C-alpha atoms as one frame of an Amber mdcrd trajectory, in Angstrom:
protein
 107.357  88.913 116.102 106.759  90.464 112.706 107.980  93.982 112.017 107.124
  95.707 108.774 108.770  98.832 107.438 107.034 100.964 104.833 109.040 103.526
 102.912 107.450 106.773 101.807 109.352 108.675  99.161 109.029 112.443  98.934
 108.322 113.237  95.267 110.010 116.638  95.575 113.159 115.229  97.144 113.992
 111.612  96.253 116.767 111.542  98.880 114.303 112.300 101.679 112.714 108.981
 102.644 110.353 108.444 105.545 110.223 105.040 107.242 107.069 103.837 108.967
 107.736 100.997 111.429 104.798  98.787 112.414 106.070  98.113 115.955 107.983
 100.721 117.941 108.217  98.821 121.218 111.627  98.629 122.883 111.948  94.982
 121.842 111.185  95.740 118.196 113.588  98.691 118.083 116.333  96.547 119.645
 115.799  93.847 116.999 115.879  96.440 114.227 119.045  97.999 115.618 120.891
  94.669 115.677 119.720  93.884 112.144 120.829  97.294 110.885 124.152  97.053
 112.696 124.825  93.657 111.125 123.878  94.861 107.650 125.816  98.107 107.912
 128.918  96.328 109.209 128.943  93.972 106.217 128.459  96.681 103.611 130.457
  99.644 104.860 133.896 100.691 105.872 134.398 101.157 109.601 134.047 104.947
 109.287 130.791 104.649 107.314 129.530 102.108 109.827 130.158 104.451 112.774
 128.502 107.348 110.939 125.429 105.235 110.178 125.064 103.998 113.750 125.515
 107.541 115.084 122.770 108.803 112.761 120.376 105.980 113.685 121.013 106.447
 117.403 120.464 110.206 117.133 117.215 109.692 115.219 115.844 107.230 117.775
 116.814 109.455 120.699 115.089 112.474 119.099 111.795 110.592 119.084 111.979
 109.558 122.758
């Protein structure tokens, strides 16, 4: 499985990025979640990690 993520940057607001994911199947989203969890856990404090996961989970649930 190959999943690509394109990032669109809003020229008016550099902090507002939009991510376009090539495959939004349940399997692809699960793979992305585990990859993001692993990356976030390595780079963040526990509090930052929980905040990131909460944000990602909320974003995914808004779309479904």
